[in-house]
C-alpha positions as a printed NumPy array, in Angstrom:
array([[  9.023,   7.727,  17.414],
       [  5.981,   9.802,  18.263],
       [  5.179,  10.488,  21.882],
       [  2.104,  12.297,  23.147],
       [  1.82 ,  13.217,  26.814],
       [ -1.404,  13.905,  28.65 ],
       [ -2.065,  17.574,  29.39 ],
       [ -3.478,  18.037,  32.893],
       [ -6.868,  16.36 ,  33.084],
       [ -7.216,  15.781,  29.364],
       [ -9.726,  13.135,  28.37 ],
       [ -8.561,   9.952,  26.703],
       [-10.556,  10.665,  23.523],
       [ -8.843,  13.996,  22.946],
       [ -5.46 ,  12.45 ,  23.699],
       [ -6.127,   9.712,  21.159],
       [ -7.301,  12.275,  18.607],
       [ -4.106,  14.282,  19.104],
       [ -2.015,  11.125,  18.743],
       [ -3.767,  10.182,  15.49 ],
       [ -3.216,  13.681,  14.125],
       [  0.51 ,  13.505,  14.952],
       [  0.804,  10.13 ,  13.194],
       [ -0.935,  11.399,  10.064],
       [  1.19 ,  14.537,   9.905],
       [  4.433,  12.613,  10.32 ],
       [  3.677,  10.247,   7.409],
       [  4.416,   7.074,   9.365],
       [  1.037,   5.597,   8.51 ],
       [  1.508,   5.948,   4.75 ],
       [  4.94 ,   4.322,   4.931],
       [  3.573,   1.43 ,   6.979],
       [  0.71 ,   0.871,   4.541],
       [  3.09 ,   0.921,   1.593],
       [  5.416,  -1.633,   3.21 ],
       [  2.591,  -3.872,   4.395],
       [  2.233,  -5.878,   1.183],
       [  5.841,  -5.873,   0.015],
       [  6.604,  -8.513,  -2.593],
       [  9.911,  -9.539,  -4.051],
       [ 10.556,  -8.917,  -7.75 ],
       [ 10.134, -12.544,  -8.94 ],
       [  6.634, -12.595,  -7.474],
       [  5.675,  -9.523,  -9.439],
       [  6.972, -10.991, -12.693],
       [  5.168, -14.265, -12.052],
       [  1.964, -12.342, -11.401],
       [  2.367, -10.466, -14.678],
       [  2.928, -13.717, -16.569],
       [ -0.193, -15.286, -15.12 ],
       [ -2.173, -12.141, -15.937],
       [ -1.071, -12.295, -19.562],
       [ -1.998, -15.984, -19.721],
       [ -5.457, -15.205, -18.37 ],
       [ -6.027, -12.426, -20.887],
       [ -4.943, -14.702, -23.741],
       [ -7.362, -17.409, -22.557],
       [-10.2  , -14.894, -22.302],
       [ -9.545, -13.624, -25.823],
       [ -9.466, -17.173, -27.194],
       [-12.753, -17.963, -25.432],
       [-14.422, -14.843, -26.813],
       [-13.256, -15.65 , -30.335],
       [-10.741, -12.879, -30.981]])
């Protein structure tokens, strides 16, 4: 867990900037973004199947 303490009479903007820099350097933000849209394996396979169906329909429509 990242903790940033205020130095003397530091302004809030600089404190926030320092906090954001610490978060980016630690890599927490990238991990959180990666885990944000987690899907189980069956959902991925179902999505692939629907994508293949759509491509087949498009090809049939275009006359391939």
